[in-house]
BAKOL-548072 format. One record per residue (C-alpha): residue in three letters; x, y, z. Coordinates in pm, whole numbers, plus 50000, padded with zeros to 5 digits. Layout:
// BAKOL-548072
{type = ALA; east = X; north = Y; up = Z}
...
// end
This chain:
// BAKOL-548072
{type = MET; east = 23891; north = 09390; up = 69914}
{type = GLN; east = 24203; north = 09253; up = 69762}
{type = THR; east = 24412; north = 09437; up = 70032}
{type = ALA; east = 24249; north = 09224; up = 70258}
{type = LEU; east = 24272; north = 08917; up = 70074}
{type = ILE; east = 24623; north = 08964; up = 70049}
{type = ILE; east = 24654; north = 09020; up = 70382}
{type = ILE; east = 24493; north = 08679; up = 70494}
{type = GLY; east = 24669; north = 08490; up = 70266}
{type = ILE; east = 25026; north = 08593; up = 70370}
{type = THR; east = 24887; north = 08581; up = 70747}
{type = SER; east = 24832; north = 08181; up = 70636}
{type = ALA; east = 25110; north = 08100; up = 70501}
{type = SER; east = 25282; north = 08283; up = 70708}
{type = LEU; east = 25110; north = 08073; up = 71009}
{type = ALA; east = 25087; north = 07719; up = 70789}
{type = GLY; east = 25495; north = 07759; up = 70764}
{type = SER; east = 25572; north = 07841; up = 71143}
{type = ALA; east = 25326; north = 07532; up = 71267}
{type = PHE; east = 25518; north = 07293; up = 70953}
{type = GLY; east = 25894; north = 07435; up = 71110}
{type = TYR; east = 25755; north = 07398; up = 71441}
{type = TRP; east = 25678; north = 07049; up = 71376}
{type = GLY; east = 25977; north = 06963; up = 71206}
{type = PHE; east = 26181; north = 07113; up = 71500}
{type = GLU; east = 25996; north = 06882; up = 71744}
{type = GLN; east = 26071; north = 06576; up = 71534}
{type = VAL; east = 26438; north = 06626; up = 71546}
{type = GLU; east = 26428; north = 06688; up = 71883}
{type = GLN; east = 26251; north = 06383; up = 71977}
{type = ARG; east = 26511; north = 06166; up = 71759}
{type = LYS; east = 26815; north = 06378; up = 71877}
{type = LEU; east = 26652; north = 06270; up = 72259}
{type = ARG; east = 26623; north = 05910; up = 72198}
{type = ALA; east = 26969; north = 05847; up = 72023}
{type = SER; east = 27071; north = 06030; up = 72397}
{type = TYR; east = 26857; north = 05738; up = 72573}
{type = LEU; east = 27000; north = 05484; up = 72322}
{type = LEU; east = 27338; north = 05598; up = 72384}
{type = GLN; east = 27371; north = 05608; up = 72804}
{type = ALA; east = 27104; north = 05339; up = 72841}
{type = GLY; east = 27195; north = 05072; up = 72612}
{type = ALA; east = 26927; north = 04913; up = 72410}
{type = ALA; east = 27127; north = 04630; up = 72239}
{type = ALA; east = 26861; north = 04411; up = 72092}
{type = GLU; east = 26725; north = 04757; up = 71868}
{type = ARG; east = 27126; north = 04863; up = 71779}
{type = GLN; east = 27176; north = 04518; up = 71652}
{type = ALA; east = 26810; north = 04483; up = 71484}
{type = LEU; east = 26920; north = 04829; up = 71297}
{type = GLY; east = 27293; north = 04647; up = 71205}
{type = TYR; east = 27457; north = 04958; up = 71351}
{type = LEU; east = 27399; north = 05195; up = 71063}
{type = HIS; east = 27424; north = 05552; up = 71144}
{type = VAL; east = 27273; north = 05660; up = 70839}
{type = ARG; east = 26923; north = 05723; up = 70791}
{type = GLY; east = 26665; north = 05782; up = 70521}
{type = LEU; east = 26737; north = 05673; up = 70140}
{type = ALA; east = 27098; north = 05672; up = 70231}
{type = ARG; east = 27008; north = 05383; up = 70442}
{type = THR; east = 26773; north = 05224; up = 70192}
{type = VAL; east = 27040; north = 05203; up = 69972}
{type = ILE; east = 27277; north = 05058; up = 70173}
{type = GLU; east = 27065; north = 04797; up = 70292}
{type = VAL; east = 26999; north = 04696; up = 69882}
{type = ALA; east = 27354; north = 04673; up = 69890}
{type = MET; east = 27375; north = 04460; up = 70146}
{type = THR; east = 27059; north = 04216; up = 70016}
{type = SER; east = 27253; north = 04207; up = 69671}
{type = SER; east = 27563; north = 04113; up = 69835}
{type = ASP; east = 27403; north = 03832; up = 69923}
{type = GLU; east = 27299; north = 03717; up = 69607}
{type = GLN; east = 27455; north = 03421; up = 69389}
{type = GLY; east = 27493; north = 03473; up = 69052}
{type = GLY; east = 27299; north = 03692; up = 68809}
{type = SER; east = 27288; north = 03818; up = 68422}
{type = LYS; east = 27555; north = 03921; up = 68192}
{type = LEU; east = 27439; north = 04272; up = 68265}
{type = VAL; east = 27535; north = 04229; up = 68628}
{type = GLN; east = 27947; north = 04185; up = 68538}
{type = ALA; east = 27957; north = 04467; up = 68226}
{type = PRO; east = 28273; north = 04661; up = 68333}
{type = LEU; east = 28046; north = 04983; up = 68383}
{type = TRP; east = 27910; north = 04877; up = 68764}
{type = TYR; east = 28266; north = 04811; up = 68817}
{type = LEU; east = 28413; north = 05154; up = 68796}
{type = ARG; east = 28592; north = 05338; up = 69090}
{type = SER; east = 28584; north = 04974; up = 69252}
{type = ASN; east = 28903; north = 05083; up = 69461}
{type = THR; east = 28672; north = 05385; up = 69582}
{type = LEU; east = 28392; north = 05166; up = 69651}
{type = GLU; east = 28661; north = 04921; up = 69871}
{type = ARG; east = 28781; north = 05182; up = 70082}
{type = LEU; east = 28468; north = 05357; up = 70174}
{type = MET; east = 28315; north = 05012; up = 70273}
{type = LYS; east = 28606; north = 04943; up = 70538}
{type = LYS; east = 28592; north = 05311; up = 70647}
{type = ALA; east = 28212; north = 05255; up = 70713}
{type = GLY; east = 28226; north = 04934; up = 70865}
{type = LEU; east = 28067; north = 04746; up = 70615}
{type = GLY; east = 28359; north = 04491; up = 70499}
{type = GLY; east = 28209; north = 04226; up = 70625}
{type = GLU; east = 27874; north = 04269; up = 70511}
{type = LEU; east = 27915; north = 04423; up = 70181}
{type = SER; east = 28097; north = 04332; up = 69857}
{type = ILE; east = 28188; north = 04547; up = 69542}
{type = GLU; east = 28000; north = 04282; up = 69323}
{type = GLY; east = 27706; north = 04396; up = 69591}
{type = CYS; east = 27773; north = 04742; up = 69494}
{type = ALA; east = 27756; north = 04688; up = 69144}
{type = ARG; east = 27394; north = 04488; up = 69181}
{type = ALA; east = 27292; north = 04794; up = 69396}
{type = ARG; east = 27393; north = 05074; up = 69107}
{type = MET; east = 27256; north = 04890; up = 68836}
{type = LYS; east = 26921; north = 04812; up = 68997}
{type = LEU; east = 26885; north = 05172; up = 69087}
{type = ALA; east = 27036; north = 05304; up = 68818}
{type = LEU; east = 26783; north = 05170; up = 68597}
{type = SER; east = 26497; north = 05205; up = 68816}
{type = LEU; east = 26544; north = 05511; up = 68841}
{type = ALA; east = 26584; north = 05582; up = 68481}
{type = ILE; east = 26280; north = 05422; up = 68376}
{type = ALA; east = 26134; north = 05623; up = 68661}
{type = GLY; east = 26261; north = 05963; up = 68507}
{type = LEU; east = 26171; north = 05869; up = 68155}
{type = VAL; east = 25782; north = 05794; up = 68233}
{type = CYS; east = 25771; north = 06124; up = 68455}
{type = GLY; east = 25938; north = 06299; up = 68193}
{type = MET; east = 25698; north = 06152; up = 67956}
{type = LEU; east = 25380; north = 06340; up = 68106}
{type = ALA; east = 25536; north = 06643; up = 68002}
{type = SER; east = 25771; north = 06642; up = 67682}
{type = GLU; east = 26004; north = 06428; up = 67487}
{type = MET; east = 26289; north = 06660; up = 67615}
{type = LEU; east = 26225; north = 06602; up = 67974}
{type = ALA; east = 26175; north = 06237; up = 67947}
{type = LEU; east = 26527; north = 06227; up = 67783}
{type = ILE; east = 26704; north = 06480; up = 68074}
{type = GLY; east = 26489; north = 06277; up = 68337}
{type = CYS; east = 26607; north = 05925; up = 68205}
{type = LEU; east = 26970; north = 06086; up = 68237}
{type = VAL; east = 26934; north = 06235; up = 68600}
{type = GLY; east = 26747; north = 05910; up = 68706}
{type = PHE; east = 27032; north = 05720; up = 68535}
{type = ILE; east = 27345; north = 05893; up = 68729}
{type = VAL; east = 27165; north = 05955; up = 69110}
{type = GLY; east = 27077; north = 05568; up = 69062}
{type = TYR; east = 27479; north = 05496; up = 68927}
{type = ARG; east = 27635; north = 05744; up = 69220}
{type = ALA; east = 27337; north = 05627; up = 69493}
{type = PRO; east = 27587; north = 05366; up = 69635}
{type = GLN; east = 27898; north = 05584; up = 69700}
{type = MET; east = 27710; north = 05842; up = 69806}
{type = ALA; east = 27589; north = 05652; up = 70091}
{type = LEU; east = 27843; north = 05455; up = 70186}
{type = GLU; east = 28012; north = 05852; up = 70192}
{type = GLN; east = 27724; north = 05975; up = 70444}
{type = GLU; east = 27752; north = 05639; up = 70630}
{type = VAL; east = 28143; north = 05707; up = 70676}
{type = GLU; east = 28089; north = 06092; up = 70795}
{type = GLU; east = 27828; north = 05990; up = 71053}
{type = ARG; east = 28060; north = 05714; up = 71204}
{type = ALA; east = 28321; north = 05920; up = 71217}
{type = ASN; east = 28118; north = 06204; up = 71421}
{type = ALA; east = 27956; north = 05904; up = 71618}
{type = VAL; east = 28314; north = 05725; up = 71727}
{type = GLU; east = 28402; north = 06111; up = 71835}
{type = ARG; east = 28109; north = 06129; up = 72045}
{type = GLU; east = 28145; north = 05772; up = 72203}
{type = LEU; east = 28493; north = 05808; up = 72236}
{type = SER; east = 28512; north = 06001; up = 72583}
{type = GLN; east = 28346; north = 05697; up = 72748}
{type = LEU; east = 28608; north = 05460; up = 72619}
{type = VAL; east = 28826; north = 05628; up = 72766}
{type = GLU; east = 28707; north = 05761; up = 73094}
{type = VAL; east = 28618; north = 05325; up = 73171}
{type = LEU; east = 28958; north = 05232; up = 73029}
{type = VAL; east = 29127; north = 05499; up = 73279}
{type = LEU; east = 28876; north = 05414; up = 73567}
{type = GLY; east = 28970; north = 05024; up = 73507}
{type = LEU; east = 29337; north = 05059; up = 73485}
{type = LYS; east = 29349; north = 05289; up = 73807}
{type = SER; east = 29171; north = 05014; up = 73988}
{type = GLY; east = 29408; north = 04775; up = 73877}
{type = LEU; east = 29240; north = 04611; up = 73577}
{type = SER; east = 29454; north = 04491; up = 73272}
{type = PHE; east = 29387; north = 04705; up = 72963}
{type = ASP; east = 29208; north = 04371; up = 72822}
{type = ARG; east = 28963; north = 04332; up = 73089}
{type = SER; east = 28942; north = 04723; up = 73104}
{type = LEU; east = 28842; north = 04705; up = 72721}
{type = GLU; east = 28555; north = 04410; up = 72818}
{type = LEU; east = 28411; north = 04572; up = 73080}
{type = TYR; east = 28304; north = 04841; up = 72821}
{type = CYS; east = 28196; north = 04649; up = 72550}
{type = HIS; east = 27957; north = 04482; up = 72794}
{type = TYR; east = 27830; north = 04735; up = 72985}
{type = PHE; east = 27773; north = 04990; up = 72670}
{type = SER; east = 27599; north = 04941; up = 72357}
{type = CYS; east = 27697; north = 05144; up = 72099}
{type = GLY; east = 27889; north = 05107; up = 71729}
{type = LEU; east = 28236; north = 05156; up = 71875}
{type = SER; east = 28215; north = 04909; up = 72203}
{type = HIS; east = 28009; north = 04615; up = 71870}
{type = ALA; east = 28377; north = 04717; up = 71668}
{type = CYS; east = 28593; north = 04697; up = 71982}
{type = LYS; east = 28437; north = 04370; up = 72113}
{type = ARG; east = 28436; north = 04226; up = 71732}
{type = PHE; east = 28850; north = 04291; up = 71709}
{type = GLN; east = 28915; north = 04172; up = 72052}
{type = ALA; east = 28794; north = 03834; up = 72012}
{type = GLN; east = 28981; north = 03853; up = 71687}
{type = TRP; east = 29345; north = 03837; up = 71889}
{type = HIS; east = 29198; north = 03660; up = 72194}
{type = HIS; east = 29131; north = 03366; up = 71940}
{type = GLY; east = 29487; north = 03448; up = 71795}
{type = PHE; east = 29369; north = 03568; up = 71435}
{type = LEU; east = 29550; north = 03909; up = 71518}
{type = THR; east = 29774; north = 04066; up = 71748}
{type = ARG; east = 29694; north = 04297; up = 71982}
{type = ALA; east = 29880; north = 04559; up = 71769}
{type = GLU; east = 29739; north = 04457; up = 71458}
{type = GLY; east = 29380; north = 04423; up = 71609}
{type = LEU; east = 29418; north = 04786; up = 71731}
{type = ARG; east = 29534; north = 04953; up = 71432}
{type = ALA; east = 29274; north = 04736; up = 71229}
{type = LEU; east = 29023; north = 04939; up = 71461}
{type = ALA; east = 29157; north = 05242; up = 71390}
{type = GLU; east = 29170; north = 05187; up = 71053}
{type = SER; east = 28786; north = 05097; up = 71026}
{type = TYR; east = 28705; north = 05456; up = 71097}
{type = ASP; east = 28754; north = 05755; up = 70893}
{type = SER; east = 28880; north = 05981; up = 71237}
{type = PRO; east = 29218; north = 06081; up = 71288}
{type = LEU; east = 29154; north = 06172; up = 71659}
{type = PHE; east = 29061; north = 05773; up = 71741}
{type = GLU; east = 29394; north = 05676; up = 71539}
{type = ARG; east = 29625; north = 05912; up = 71714}
{type = VAL; east = 29435; north = 05753; up = 72060}
{type = MET; east = 29498; north = 05375; up = 71952}
{type = GLU; east = 29845; north = 05416; up = 71842}
{type = SER; east = 29898; north = 05607; up = 72226}
{type = ILE; east = 29768; north = 05300; up = 72332}
{type = ILE; east = 29989; north = 05060; up = 72115}
{type = ARG; east = 30267; north = 05219; up = 72233}
{type = SER; east = 30214; north = 05285; up = 72584}
{type = LEU; east = 30114; north = 04848; up = 72551}
{type = ARG; east = 30445; north = 04789; up = 72373}
{type = PHE; east = 30688; north = 05049; up = 72583}
{type = GLY; east = 30559; north = 04997; up = 72939}
{type = THR; east = 30474; north = 05330; up = 73013}
{type = SER; east = 30178; north = 05427; up = 73224}
{type = MET; east = 29867; north = 05381; up = 72974}
{type = ALA; east = 29607; north = 05594; up = 73233}
{type = GLU; east = 29799; north = 05880; up = 73228}
{type = THR; east = 29853; north = 05832; up = 72857}
{type = LEU; east = 29436; north = 05810; up = 72821}
{type = SER; east = 29393; north = 06088; up = 73041}
{type = ASN; east = 29573; north = 06321; up = 72818}
{type = ALA; east = 29417; north = 06196; up = 72536}
{type = GLY; east = 29077; north = 06205; up = 72725}
{type = ILE; east = 29123; north = 06598; up = 72744}
{type = GLU; east = 29265; north = 06614; up = 72442}
{type = ILE; east = 28901; north = 06465; up = 72319}
{type = ARG; east = 28707; north = 06705; up = 72502}
{type = ALA; east = 28950; north = 06991; up = 72354}
{type = THR; east = 28902; north = 06856; up = 71994}
{type = ARG; east = 28501; north = 06793; up = 72053}
{type = LYS; east = 28426; north = 07143; up = 72213}
{type = THR; east = 28587; north = 07290; up = 71887}
{type = LYS; east = 28354; north = 07140; up = 71671}
{type = LEU; east = 28041; north = 07182; up = 71863}
{type = GLU; east = 28121; north = 07578; up = 71883}
{type = GLU; east = 28254; north = 07539; up = 71500}
{type = LYS; east = 27876; north = 07430; up = 71449}
{type = VAL; east = 27731; north = 07670; up = 71655}
{type = ALA; east = 27893; north = 07976; up = 71469}
{type = LYS; east = 27817; north = 07867; up = 71095}
{type = ALA; east = 27437; north = 07839; up = 71251}
{type = PRO; east = 27396; north = 08197; up = 71174}
{type = VAL; east = 27544; north = 08176; up = 70845}
{type = LYS; east = 27314; north = 07859; up = 70741}
{type = MET; east = 26985; north = 08082; up = 70880}
{type = LEU; east = 27017; north = 08373; up = 70607}
{type = ILE; east = 26921; north = 08094; up = 70330}
{type = PRO; east = 26573; north = 08023; up = 70458}
{type = ILE; east = 26559; north = 08392; up = 70547}
{type = GLY; east = 26630; north = 08527; up = 70255}
{type = THR; east = 26427; north = 08283; up = 70070}
{type = LEU; east = 26116; north = 08243; up = 70278}
{type = ILE; east = 26120; north = 08459; up = 70582}
{type = LEU; east = 26206; north = 08819; up = 70397}
{type = PRO; east = 26002; north = 08794; up = 70060}
{type = ALA; east = 25681; north = 08709; up = 70248}
{type = MET; east = 25774; north = 09029; up = 70510}
{type = LEU; east = 25778; north = 09227; up = 70208}
{type = ILE; east = 25503; north = 09150; up = 70048}
{type = PHE; east = 25285; north = 09219; up = 70381}
{type = ILE; east = 25442; north = 09505; up = 70417}
{type = LEU; east = 25437; north = 09716; up = 70065}
{type = GLY; east = 25197; north = 09468; up = 69902}
{type = PRO; east = 24903; north = 09741; up = 70017}
{type = ILE; east = 25109; north = 10046; up = 69944}
{type = ILE; east = 25197; north = 09905; up = 69612}
{type = LEU; east = 24824; north = 09806; up = 69544}
{type = GLU; east = 24699; north = 10171; up = 69686}
{type = LEU; east = 24949; north = 10343; up = 69380}
{type = ILE; east = 24843; north = 10101; up = 69119}
{type = GLU; east = 24473; north = 10219; up = 69151}
{type = GLY; east = 24597; north = 10559; up = 69230}
{type = PHE; east = 24722; north = 10591; up = 68850}
// end
């Protein structure tokens, strides 16, 4: 009887885990498919409403809190405490690399730090008090640290996701520029066509910087360098420097960009192959912690019970 119950329990848990894993896999695939449609067909209104943020979930919520806090004026003396402004240079660099230099401010990040740190500290204190005083103290401390670090971690995640996105979208930019240049269009006109017919984070950034050098706020070389510096991608910086050199010295930009396109595709292929090679190693964690123990219990459980009954 006990053996039958154990077998039924293990089978039910395995089926439930498999169903949950399949559901999660389907959700991930649907999000990837939807992102692909957005990239190919464009969805300007939806992407503009999302603010061209690449992160999702809690990281996106934290950045939105920081944006809202950046619009606030004044505040209590607690906000002006030096504690909330520690490592402000790092935050400023991350805001620039995340493309949020105009939407975020150091003061807004300080307010977000204060709100999140105090809120999570109180939440950790309340949850810990349900168990013991020691857990309440630990929960308060952990909540404060997590809330304090949340804006920086969210910006770091946005910088990483934005760099990955620009390397996915860069091949489209290069192909459109090469096609326009070989058709007899100028560089500026080819870039305008890309910004008009493609709706993504890179086209939005190109359009913004192109408007700045068209209105005389920046030279074209300064605008292209500023565009490259707004991403944490060495590959994108090399492509922009190649364009600047071609514009300065009058070399064939179409040929230069064609060679850059080959490099982009090779780099992208290498990174994808690296991710595929890492997948089996990452699968060892769920296999070793979830599947393998269940299989051992399923196989050895009846034998162990029979041995116990024999003694």
